[in-house]
N, CA and C of each residue as an Amber inpcrd file, in Angstrom:
protein
   264
 -33.9080000 103.6790000  10.2210000 -33.9260000 104.0660000   8.7930000
 -34.3100000 105.5240000   8.6530000 -33.5170000 106.3370000   8.1420000
 -33.8820000 107.6940000   7.9430000 -33.9240000 108.0220000   6.5310000
 -34.5670000 109.2750000   6.1340000 -34.6660000 109.6080000   4.7450000
 -33.8230000 110.8280000   4.4630000 -34.0060000 111.3700000   3.2110000
 -33.2640000 112.4350000   2.8110000 -34.0100000 112.9730000   1.4680000
 -33.6060000 114.2730000   1.1730000 -34.1620000 114.9850000   0.0120000
 -33.1130000 115.5560000  -0.7360000 -33.2280000 115.5370000  -2.1330000
 -32.2680000 116.2940000  -2.9940000 -32.8270000 116.4870000  -4.2990000
 -32.2230000 117.3210000  -5.0530000 -32.6220000 117.6480000  -6.3530000
 -31.5790000 117.5010000  -7.3510000 -32.0690000 117.0960000  -8.5620000
 -31.1130000 116.8650000  -9.7540000 -31.5910000 117.6890000 -10.9120000
 -30.8010000 118.8130000 -11.2020000 -31.3160000 119.6270000 -12.4160000
 -30.9270000 118.7750000 -13.5650000 -31.7730000 118.9250000 -14.6410000
 -31.3860000 118.4340000 -15.9560000 -31.8190000 119.1240000 -17.1250000
 -31.2290000 118.8630000 -18.2330000 -31.6240000 119.5130000 -19.6160000
 -32.3710000 118.4120000 -20.3600000 -33.1320000 118.9140000 -21.2910000
 -33.8810000 118.0180000 -22.2550000 -35.0890000 117.7050000 -21.6130000
 -35.6200000 116.5170000 -22.1650000 -36.9610000 116.0990000 -21.7740000
 -36.8820000 115.3310000 -20.4170000 -37.9960000 115.3740000 -19.7260000
 -38.1250000 114.6520000 -18.4740000 -38.1250000 113.0570000 -18.7150000
 -38.7740000 112.7610000 -19.9440000 -38.8140000 111.3160000 -20.2870000
 -37.3590000 110.8090000 -20.3870000 -36.5420000 111.3950000 -21.0540000
 -35.1180000 110.9530000 -21.2740000 -34.4960000 110.8030000 -19.8400000
 -34.6350000 111.7050000 -18.9450000 -34.1820000 111.4680000 -17.6370000
 -34.6340000 110.4410000 -16.8060000 -35.9660000 110.1780000 -16.9950000
 -36.7410000 109.2180000 -16.2020000 -36.2880000 107.7440000 -16.7570000
 -35.8880000 107.7320000 -18.1310000 -35.4700000 106.4760000 -18.6280000
 -34.0650000 106.1020000 -17.8480000 -33.2340000 107.1100000 -17.8020000
 -32.0730000 106.8470000 -17.1390000 -32.1790000 106.5430000 -15.6780000
 -33.0610000 107.2050000 -15.0190000 -33.2800000 106.9750000 -13.4950000
 -33.8860000 105.5700000 -13.4300000 -34.8700000 105.1810000 -14.3000000
 -35.4080000 103.8220000 -14.2940000 -34.3310000 102.6870000 -14.4750000
 -33.4170000 103.0030000 -15.4440000 -32.3460000 102.0170000 -15.6310000
 -31.3920000 102.0270000 -14.3560000 -31.1560000 103.0870000 -13.8860000
 -30.2680000 103.0670000 -12.7250000 -30.8940000 102.2370000 -11.4880000
 -32.1580000 102.2690000 -11.3920000 -32.8490000 101.5610000 -10.2150000
 -32.9610000 100.1460000 -10.6590000 -33.5280000  99.9040000 -11.7970000
 -33.7370000  98.4870000 -12.1890000 -32.4590000  97.6300000 -12.4640000
 -31.4530000  98.4140000 -12.9240000 -30.0780000  97.6000000 -13.1270000
 -29.6510000  97.1180000 -11.8280000 -30.0440000  97.6720000 -10.7310000
 -29.6650000  97.1290000  -9.3220000 -30.6900000  96.2130000  -8.7090000
 -31.7550000  95.7330000  -9.6390000 -32.6590000  94.7790000  -9.2070000
 -33.8840000  95.4430000  -8.4740000 -34.0470000  96.8370000  -8.6440000
 -35.0010000  97.5190000  -8.0680000 -36.3910000  97.6950000  -8.9180000
 -37.4670000  98.3400000  -8.2280000 -38.6270000  98.6330000  -8.9410000
 -38.7550000 100.0660000  -9.1760000 -39.3160000 100.5180000 -10.2720000
 -39.5170000 101.9460000 -10.6420000 -40.7900000 102.1150000 -11.2900000
 -41.6580000 102.8390000 -10.6800000 -43.0380000 103.0500000 -11.2210000
 -43.4210000 104.5860000 -11.3120000 -44.1290000 104.9430000 -12.3300000
 -44.5170000 106.3580000 -12.3070000 -44.6030000 106.8000000 -13.8440000
 -44.8010000 108.1780000 -13.9280000 -44.8410000 108.8050000 -15.1900000
 -43.9760000 109.9230000 -15.3280000 -44.1490000 110.8270000 -16.2600000
 -43.2720000 111.9860000 -16.5000000 -43.4330000 113.0740000 -15.4820000
 -44.3900000 112.9020000 -14.6300000 -44.6460000 113.8620000 -13.4620000
 -44.1830000 113.4130000 -12.0980000 -44.4270000 112.1550000 -11.8400000
 -44.0510000 111.7390000 -10.4640000 -44.1530000 110.1310000 -10.3640000
 -43.5530000 109.6620000  -9.4300000 -43.4600000 108.1720000  -9.2340000
 -42.7260000 107.5940000  -7.9780000 -42.5390000 106.3920000  -7.9310000
 -41.8940000 105.7860000  -6.8000000 -40.8190000 104.8210000  -7.1700000
 -39.9790000 104.4490000  -6.3330000 -38.9530000 103.4710000  -6.5880000
 -38.4700000 102.7880000  -5.3190000 -37.9670000 101.6460000  -5.3950000
 -37.2750000 100.9770000  -4.2270000 -36.2830000  99.8510000  -4.8150000
 -35.2990000  99.6290000  -4.0150000 -34.1550000  98.8630000  -4.4590000
 -33.4870000  98.2000000  -3.0840000 -33.0290000  96.9970000  -3.1770000
 -32.4060000  96.3700000  -2.0640000 -30.8820000  96.6130000  -2.2330000
 -30.2410000  96.9850000  -1.2280000 -28.8320000  97.2500000  -1.2340000
 -28.2500000  96.6030000   0.0870000 -27.3540000  95.5030000  -0.1580000
 -26.7900000  94.8740000   1.0880000 -27.9420000  94.2330000   1.9370000
 -28.9740000  93.8610000   1.3450000 -30.2570000  93.3220000   2.1790000
 -30.9720000  94.2510000   2.7950000 -30.8610000  95.4780000   2.5470000
 -31.5450000  96.6680000   3.1440000 -32.2170000  97.4280000   2.0240000
 -33.5380000  97.7690000   2.3190000 -34.2700000  98.4260000   1.2610000
 -34.1130000 100.0110000   1.2910000 -34.0020000 100.6400000  -0.0160000
 -33.9250000 101.9810000  -0.1990000 -35.1210000 102.2970000  -0.9020000
 -36.0600000 103.1370000  -0.4430000 -37.2750000 103.4460000  -1.0890000
 -37.4740000 104.9660000  -1.1580000 -38.1470000 105.4930000  -2.1490000
 -38.4320000 106.7570000  -2.3990000 -39.3750000 107.2830000  -3.3310000
 -39.5230000 108.5650000  -3.5840000 -40.2880000 108.9270000  -4.7040000
 -39.7130000 110.0960000  -5.4560000 -40.2080000 110.4770000  -6.5640000
 -39.6990000 111.5790000  -7.3050000 -40.8970000 112.3990000  -7.8050000
 -40.4690000 113.7640000  -8.1210000 -41.3340000 114.5870000  -8.7480000
 -40.6580000 115.4890000  -9.7960000 -41.2570000 115.5500000 -11.0030000
 -40.4490000 116.4320000 -11.8920000 -41.0640000 117.8740000 -11.8550000
 -40.2060000 118.8740000 -11.6090000 -40.6410000 120.1830000 -11.5230000
 -39.8560000 120.9810000 -12.5490000 -40.4060000 121.2020000 -13.6600000
 -39.7910000 121.8830000 -14.8720000 -38.4490000 121.0820000 -15.2600000
 -37.3070000 121.7150000 -14.9480000 -36.1250000 120.9740000 -15.3700000
 -35.3220000 120.4940000 -14.0790000 -36.0870000 120.0670000 -13.0950000
 -35.4530000 119.6350000 -11.8490000 -36.2610000 118.3000000 -11.5170000
 -35.4470000 117.3460000 -11.2120000 -35.9200000 115.9740000 -10.6000000
 -35.8650000 116.1880000  -9.0910000 -36.9950000 116.1890000  -8.3280000
 -36.8970000 116.0830000  -6.9790000 -37.0290000 114.7580000  -6.3490000
 -36.0740000 114.2450000  -5.5140000 -35.9700000 113.0290000  -4.9930000
 -36.2410000 113.1240000  -3.3970000 -37.1650000 112.2550000  -3.0640000
 -37.3090000 112.0720000  -1.6490000 -37.1060000 110.6950000  -1.2540000
 -36.0660000 110.4380000  -0.4700000 -35.8120000 109.0110000  -0.0540000
 -36.4920000 108.8410000   1.2870000 -37.4890000 107.9370000   1.4030000
 -38.2660000 107.7330000   2.5700000 -37.7760000 106.7460000   3.6070000
 -36.8870000 105.8280000   2.9510000 -36.4440000 104.8390000   3.7780000
 -35.0020000 104.2840000   3.2450000 -34.1410000 104.2810000   4.0450000
 -32.7210000 103.8580000   3.6330000 -31.9370000 103.2990000   4.9280000
 -31.0250000 102.4900000   4.7050000 -30.1650000 101.9540000   5.7810000
 -29.2970000 103.2200000   6.3330000 -29.1520000 103.3510000   7.6130000
 -28.3940000 104.3040000   8.2900000 -26.9330000 104.3520000   7.8530000
 -26.4360000 103.1270000   7.4090000 -25.0340000 103.0760000   7.0550000
 -24.7670000 103.6120000   5.6080000 -25.7480000 103.8180000   4.8590000
 -25.6840000 104.4650000   3.5160000 -25.9710000 105.9340000   3.6020000
 -24.9600000 106.9030000   3.5090000 -25.2950000 108.2900000   3.5360000
 -26.2020000 108.7120000   2.4000000 -26.8350000 109.7290000   2.5930000
 -27.7360000 110.3380000   1.4430000 -26.7880000 110.7960000   0.4050000
 -25.5990000 111.3500000   0.7350000 -24.6730000 111.6690000  -0.3850000
 -24.3820000 110.6110000  -1.2700000 -24.2160000 109.3450000  -0.7550000
 -23.9240000 108.3080000  -1.6540000 -25.0750000 108.1050000  -2.6350000
 -26.1510000 107.9520000  -2.2330000 -27.4680000 107.7370000  -2.9440000
 -27.6420000 108.9350000  -4.0970000 -27.4570000 110.1160000  -3.6280000
 -27.5330000 111.3620000  -4.5750000 -26.4030000 111.1850000  -5.6100000
 -25.1070000 110.8720000  -5.0110000 -24.0680000 110.7840000  -6.1610000
 -24.3170000 109.7010000  -7.0860000 -24.7250000 108.5070000  -6.7250000
 -25.0380000 107.3990000  -7.6850000 -26.0740000 107.7950000  -8.6650000
 -27.1820000 108.5080000  -8.3280000 -28.1540000 108.8580000  -9.1360000
 -27.7480000 109.9960000 -10.1040000 -27.0400000 110.9090000  -9.5580000
 -26.4820000 111.9920000 -10.4130000 -25.5880000 111.5100000 -11.4770000
 -24.8530000 110.5780000 -11.0390000 -23.8060000 110.0240000 -12.0370000
 -24.6170000 109.2070000 -13.1420000 -25.6470000 108.4370000 -12.7460000
 -26.3830000 107.6120000 -13.6880000 -27.1210000 108.5500000 -14.6180000
 -27.7330000 109.4900000 -14.1510000 -28.7450000 110.3120000 -14.8150000
 -27.9360000 111.3860000 -15.7700000 -26.7880000 111.5700000 -15.3790000
 -25.8950000 112.4930000 -16.2070000 -25.3200000 111.9340000 -17.4450000
 -25.1570000 110.5570000 -17.3950000 -24.6780000 109.8290000 -18.5620000
 -25.5470000 109.9420000 -19.7470000 -24.9750000 110.0500000 -20.9130000
 -25.6860000 110.0570000 -22.3060000 -25.7040000 108.5880000 -22.8290000
C-alpha cells in the first residue's frame, strides 16, 4: 500500500469545497473529519482502504493519501476528487 500527494486549486470559500469533499467521501461510505484548515478521511474501495489527510492552504486543497491499494493509481483518486469538488 503506497501513498501519493496532490493539490486541488479552488475558488470561493474553503467551507464550500470541504462540503463537496465530505460528500464525495461519505457518498462512498467513507468517513471525513476535520475543519476548514485540516482533517482526515478514509473510504473502503473494493474491500481495500484508502486513507489520507487534507490541509487548506489559501485557495489550494492539499491532499496526502497515506494508504491505498496498489491497483488504484493516484491519478484515479485525484481525478475522482477533482471531478467531485469541481461540481457546483
